[in-house]
C-alpha positions, 0 to 999 in steps of 0.5 A: 484519463491521460495515458500517463495517468492510465499507467499510474492507475494500472501500476497501483492496481498491480493485479498482474494480467499474466505471470509465468508459472514460477512468478505466479507461484512466488506471488501466491506464496508471498500473498499468504503472508499479507493479512486480508480483509476481516483481519482486525489488524487491518482496522487498527492504528499503528504505533510509532517506531521508537527504536531504529534497530536491526530488527526493524531493518530486518522487518523492512527488508522482509517487507520489501521482498514480500512486496516484490514477490506479491508484485505490489507497489507498496506495503504497510506494516499492519498488512503483515501483522505489525502494528508499527508505523512504517511502510515500504514502496517502489514506484519504479521497477528498476528503483530502490525499495523506499522506507518511511518510518513514522511518516506524517503527511504535512501538507496536501494540495487542493488539487484532487485526482481520482483513480482506480486503486487495488490492495494486496489485503483486498484481493480482486477489489478495485475501487475509485479513490479521490486523493490529493494530487501532491503531498509533503511528507516527513518521516525517517528511514530505517536507520533513523535518518530524517527525510522530508520531500514532496511527491506527486502522481503515483508516488503521492497516491501510493504513500497516501494509500500506505499511510491510510493502512497505518491509520487503519483505513482501507480503500473501501472506506474511501470508495463511494457507497455503490463501489463499497457494496460491490467490493463487499460482494466480491469479498464475501464471494471469495470467502475464506478462500482468498 
């Protein structure tokens, strides 16, 4: 794996190696608002957003803050218990939080890449996931403005990961049988104490 791809994989896992006590406390507080494996909402398909109103924008803002506090790179609405089809993500720590409402992946490249992925909803689980290297997405922002773009690298992977959430698909559903078995063992060992 090239250094650039290694960095991308580490970013997606985003299990921070060391956080100061204040950041760690903020992360733990944020993670309490994220639904964990076993919650039926994570296996449910989200419904399209029909109104681009102030409550939607407030949820988008809340999710962006939760994602930042949890030290994540993406968060889908079902991860906070909302069966509505929108997600937030941020690839660059200095960049703005991006919002995709009713995202549709219109095209995927034939080239595939396999990297380790983690998920805020599956604590301490990291599995290898193979995904298309590039995608084309159409969606709306939180104000209802249509957006369409092509993405590659980490951005493409994060968007695909979060769209999977909106479809009720988790990373363990895309993992090999052996990795899925190991992930389930980890989740069982954690029990209710995530």
